[in-house]
VOGU-3710 file (C-alpha; in Angstrom, 3 decimals, decimal comma):
1> mtikkrinvf> 0,032/-0,004/-0,059  1,278/3,128/-0,809  1,843/6,042/1,748  -0,914/8,339/0,041  -3,170/5,804/0,803  -2,580/4,709/3,674  -2,833/8,487/4,823  -5,834/8,591/3,480  -7,546/4,734/5,209  -6,183/6,825/8,333
11> rrrlmqsltk> -7,864/10,101/8,021  -11,083/7,697/7,153  -10,925/5,472/10,198  -10,236/9,057/12,087  -13,480/10,783/10,818  -15,296/7,301/10,581  -14,772/7,589/15,114  -14,862/10,973/15,063  -18,281/10,589/13,338  -19,931/8,012/14,136
21> nigksksgfk> -22,051/8,617/17,335  -22,729/12,213/15,145  -27,038/12,919/15,487  -30,157/10,680/15,751  -32,127/10,055/13,035  -34,333/12,096/14,620  -38,884/12,825/13,124  -41,541/15,345/14,608  -43,624/12,545/12,766  -46,723/11,635/14,777
31> snenveikri> -48,818/8,720/13,856  -52,358/9,576/11,794  -51,159/13,158/11,185  -50,944/14,232/8,017  -47,349/15,281/6,647  -46,465/17,047/4,073  -42,805/15,690/2,339  -41,690/17,795/-0,422  -38,008/18,675/-0,338  -35,769/16,372/0,399
41> lisrpnhrlg> -32,108/15,713/0,549  -29,980/12,975/-0,323  -26,304/12,938/0,613  -23,596/10,682/-1,129  -20,358/12,579/-1,378  -18,208/10,443/-3,120  -17,257/10,507/-6,566  -16,835/6,402/-7,378  -19,027/5,284/-10,562  -20,037/2,662/-8,595
51> nlllltplvq> -20,973/4,141/-5,748  -23,352/6,524/-7,150  -24,763/3,898/-9,235  -25,615/1,715/-5,940  -27,258/5,055/-5,259  -29,820/4,532/-7,981  -32,527/2,552/-5,880  -32,277/4,511/-2,826  -33,231/7,567/-5,119  -35,938/5,669/-6,694
61> evtntfpnsk> -37,013/4,438/-3,255  -37,620/8,050/-2,367  -39,392/8,841/-5,708  -41,982/6,094/-5,478  -42,749/7,067/-1,358  -42,966/10,802/-1,896  -43,641/11,147/-5,369  -44,939/14,872/-5,784  -41,131/15,910/-3,497  -38,368/17,651/-5,310
71> idlfvkggmt> -34,316/15,752/-4,576  -31,759/17,448/-4,031  -28,443/15,529/-4,123  -25,609/16,186/-2,264  -22,343/14,668/-4,359  -18,816/14,879/-4,977  -17,254/14,883/-8,468  -19,751/15,460/-11,940  -20,814/12,264/-13,104  -23,568/12,661/-11,290
81> pliyknykni> -25,705/14,139/-13,727  -25,020/12,012/-16,161  -26,494/9,191/-14,586  -29,044/10,597/-13,257  -30,251/11,859/-16,266  -34,087/11,453/-16,834  -34,629/11,303/-13,227  -38,066/13,621/-13,243  -37,533/14,196/-9,614  -34,040/15,413/-9,131
91> dryielpkkp> -33,908/19,381/-8,716  -30,536/20,128/-7,921  -27,308/19,034/-7,843  -25,066/20,374/-5,060  -21,343/18,865/-5,685  -18,897/19,167/-3,678  -15,344/19,513/-6,044  -13,219/16,144/-6,184  -10,096/17,074/-5,125  -11,496/19,665/-2,198
101> fsnlgkyiks> -8,408/21,881/-1,462  -7,663/22,739/-5,696  -11,212/24,618/-5,019  -11,902/25,367/-1,764  -13,775/28,473/-2,713  -16,673/25,834/-4,702  -16,084/23,244/-1,623  -17,174/25,727/0,915  -19,902/27,032/-0,915  -21,608/23,410/-1,545
111> wfqlkfrkyd> -21,484/23,151/2,212  -23,388/26,337/2,970  -25,922/25,779/0,553  -27,037/22,943/3,469  -27,604/25,525/5,492  -29,594/27,849/3,755  -32,081/25,814/2,153  -35,355/23,969/3,833  -35,627/20,764/3,711  -38,130/18,670/4,894
121> lainanqsss> -36,533/14,890/5,263  -32,364/15,345/4,577  -31,345/11,425/3,859  -27,547/9,900/4,237  -27,329/7,646/1,685  -24,018/5,605/4,250  -23,974/4,791/7,605  -20,316/4,647/7,493  -19,969/8,170/5,570  -18,395/10,687/8,226
131> sgrlsvlatn> -18,783/13,118/5,150  -22,665/12,240/4,826  -23,882/11,874/8,814  -21,930/15,395/9,285  -24,176/16,678/5,447  -26,997/15,814/7,054  -26,733/17,484/10,372  -25,788/20,352/9,090  -28,666/20,552/7,603  -31,845/23,059/7,930
141> snykffgden> -34,503/20,197/8,292  -36,966/18,883/10,381  -36,596/15,000/9,847  -32,871/13,679/9,947  -31,730/10,526/8,781  -28,442/9,415/9,666  -28,530/5,761/8,187  -28,674/4,281/12,035  -28,562/0,117/10,672  -30,619/-1,616/12,611
151> ediesehtdy> -29,893/-5,077/13,831  -33,891/-6,723/13,612  -33,925/-5,390/10,357  -30,555/-7,447/9,383  -32,310/-10,560/10,815  -35,101/-9,885/8,575  -33,526/-9,700/5,325  -30,663/-11,920/3,670  -29,547/-9,584/1,993  -29,596/-6,703/3,425
161> qhdakkniyn> -25,745/-6,518/3,964  -25,789/-4,703/0,093  -24,580/-1,480/-0,184  -27,910/-0,923/-2,723  -30,987/-2,199/-0,465  -29,179/-1,678/3,303  -30,243/1,757/3,684  -33,945/1,613/2,182  -34,563/-1,200/4,763  -33,454/1,352/7,566
171> lrkfltqhgf> -35,331/4,068/5,678  -38,499/1,713/5,621  -38,245/1,144/9,482  -37,805/4,613/9,783  -40,788/5,750/8,127  -43,081/3,233/9,407  -42,125/4,386/13,237  -43,192/7,992/12,549  -46,373/6,702/11,269  -46,105/6,492/6,914
181> pennskvpfl> -47,674/2,603/5,916  -44,794/-0,291/5,932  -43,082/-0,659/2,543  -42,812/-4,383/1,931  -41,903/-3,529/-1,702  -38,591/-5,316/-3,813  -36,087/-3,344/-3,351  -35,837/-0,985/-6,950  -33,040/-2,090/-8,991  -30,068/0,000/-10,133
191> kveldreeid> -31,727/2,459/-13,404  -29,958/4,700/-15,898  -32,599/5,607/-17,424  -32,324/5,511/-21,319  -33,665/7,507/-23,710  -34,625/5,913/-27,417  -32,342/7,805/-28,988  -29,351/6,770/-26,582  -30,546/2,592/-26,933  -30,236/3,276/-30,697
201> tgkkdlqkiv> -27,131/5,297/-30,868  -25,757/2,306/-29,041  -27,082/-0,295/-31,043  -25,700/1,298/-34,256  -21,720/1,800/-32,318  -22,207/-2,343/-31,952  -22,982/-3,254/-34,982  -20,226/-1,289/-36,377  -18,127/-3,676/-34,824  -19,847/-7,000/-34,706
211> qndkkticlf> -21,463/-7,000/-38,332  -23,861/-9,264/-37,900  -27,478/-9,945/-35,715  -25,994/-12,503/-33,713  -26,010/-12,335/-30,079  -23,086/-10,948/-28,255  -21,169/-11,298/-25,117  -19,156/-8,314/-24,036  -16,234/-8,158/-20,959  -14,775/-5,747/-19,568
221> tnatgdkkys> -11,454/-7,290/-17,840  -10,442/-4,653/-16,069  -10,477/-3,252/-12,348  -8,919/-1,851/-9,237  -6,321/-2,946/-6,789  -6,252/-6,896/-5,931  -9,704/-7,276/-7,862  -8,020/-7,200/-11,124  -7,632/-10,587/-12,760  -4,925/-11,196/-14,192
231> eewwnsfydk> -4,058/-11,608/-18,255  -3,329/-15,375/-17,952  -6,635/-15,967/-16,291  -8,767/-13,639/-18,462  -6,787/-15,467/-21,728  -7,862/-18,820/-21,018  -10,978/-17,767/-20,141  -11,856/-16,233/-23,493  -10,911/-19,658/-25,269  -13,429/-21,593/-22,646
241> lktafpdyni> -15,731/-18,900/-23,516  -15,688/-18,895/-26,898  -15,966/-22,849/-27,381  -17,852/-22,974/-25,782  -20,611/-19,798/-27,356  -19,589/-20,334/-31,108  -22,653/-18,714/-32,294  -21,858/-15,505/-29,314  -19,857/-12,331/-30,920  -17,309/-11,494/-27,876
251> iellpvenis> -16,114/-8,330/-27,690  -14,636/-6,203/-25,307  -14,984/-2,761/-23,750  -11,730/-1,077/-22,603  -11,477/1,967/-19,871  -10,567/4,950/-20,463  -7,139/4,242/-20,026  -7,362/2,035/-22,757  -6,038/-0,947/-21,300  -6,749/-4,732/-22,128
261> qlnfkiptfs> -5,948/-7,991/-20,269  -6,610/-9,495/-23,070  -3,577/-7,881/-25,360  -6,296/-6,176/-27,793  -6,758/-9,758/-29,656  -10,385/-9,097/-30,129  -12,698/-6,455/-31,200  -13,456/-3,442/-28,495  -15,534/-0,238/-27,862  -14,227/2,373/-25,420
271> hkdirkigsf> -15,825/5,485/-24,974  -15,386/8,493/-22,199  -18,965/9,370/-22,038  -20,321/6,838/-19,550  -23,853/7,094/-21,095  -22,623/6,522/-24,440  -20,968/3,201/-22,346  -24,235/2,049/-20,826  -25,754/3,072/-24,152  -23,537/0,416/-25,455
281> iantnvfita> -24,117/-2,478/-22,812  -27,522/-1,864/-23,058  -27,326/-3,741/-26,597  -25,534/-6,691/-25,345  -26,797/-9,398/-23,907  -24,310/-10,362/-21,558  -21,505/-8,283/-19,533  -18,989/-10,573/-17,496  -16,089/-8,401/-16,149  -14,977/-8,501/-11,931
291> dngvmhlssa> -16,050/-5,832/-9,423  -16,090/-2,538/-10,255  -17,934/0,420/-11,196  -18,448/-0,878/-15,021  -20,562/-3,594/-13,426  -22,872/-1,989/-11,551  -23,664/0,261/-14,712  -24,329/-2,485/-16,811  -27,042/-3,898/-13,997  -27,920/-0,166/-14,123
301> vntmtiglfs> -29,035/-0,460/-18,102  -30,491/-3,712/-17,339  -27,878/-6,248/-18,858  -27,544/-9,802/-18,228  -24,175/-9,112/-15,246  -22,390/-11,302/-14,374  -19,896/-9,993/-11,672  -16,575/-11,805/-10,264  -15,489/-11,508/-7,028  -12,286/-12,866/-5,857
311> adnednykpy> -12,287/-10,684/-1,981  -15,014/-10,876/0,471  -17,280/-8,217/-0,252  -19,512/-10,208/-3,181  -22,604/-9,768/-0,638  -21,879/-6,503/-0,296  -21,664/-5,314/-3,371  -22,712/-8,164/-6,484  -24,416/-6,996/-9,089  -27,993/-6,051/-8,742
321> ndksfsintn> -30,804/-6,684/-11,716  -33,654/-9,324/-11,879  -30,786/-11,241/-14,593  -27,431/-10,745/-13,167  -25,562/-12,767/-10,625  -22,368/-13,172/-9,132  -19,777/-15,872/-8,949  -17,085/-16,058/-6,375  -13,672/-17,400/-8,048  -11,947/-18,450/-4,978
331> ntdqdkvigl> -13,989/-21,950/-5,121  -15,677/-21,977/-8,936  -13,118/-22,624/-11,522  -13,214/-21,266/-15,451  -14,879/-24,811/-16,015  -17,286/-23,996/-14,019  -18,580/-20,592/-14,249  -19,000/-20,934/-18,463  -21,230/-23,774/-16,915  -23,063/-21,096/-14,586
341> iktsle> -23,313/-18,205/-17,734  -25,178/-21,700/-19,706  -27,401/-22,248/-17,869  -28,206/-18,671/-17,077  -28,542/-18,033/-20,952  -31,043/-21,667/-21,240
//
């Protein structure tokens, strides 16, 4: 681990220790009282693609619960508007700069905006986020949900640990305790709202590469740190995949760094715009990758997504839509992986 990473780990642990007891989820909700929730803040000050996509079920949940509300998102970096384009209830983005000390004026201004705009409900979208807890505390909101975990809820839901679901279960409990109807519906899937033009453009981009009407398997071989599989692993896997699925196109999506663990030996696609990437993936039939943000983008455009996990965080971050699943490669060899893919496609 580099010195910079060690400093960041220490900083996060220190801030979590200092802020873990900040605030108690409070409200003035009373049973049988007609409460209007019109303006809501959802706080997730994190710039990573995966974390912003894992927030989409919570935004849908809040919209479904309070359909006439307007939602502000307190986030970091400039990627959020691309993800939430076409979300009609989103009113405003309060964006922290990705590197606060390089734009201190904007950083301070973003925090002040929380204080001077009135909210009916403020939600911290990640219980372990120090900035999230502080941002909710800073709001001029009558009702503040800090994302508190609940052991009783955890025992009720086998998928409670999933990062896209935990805060929804906790928020539902919070609302029920204060007079709102109990909500036992299925947690919303990850979702990026693509319009017809975007989907058609993605189809054209795919056709330029494959130039046929076969179904397509798309691979994304990049990841960070120990989540990244070796070139040897991917080359061996590709050979098995090609043999098992001779009637499919197999292509590779490249990251912005233009890195290929397959050494560019199969057709590739790349783009810097995440909506263009999402539109492209939406036109493929199967997306296979390790745990990363693009895995969640694939889930969010409703493509069958197979997430490969070698770390112990599978329950927290497995791909989430009704077509997708994860595979732990520590106890599943490549032949079994191919078999699971065959079964899912059949």
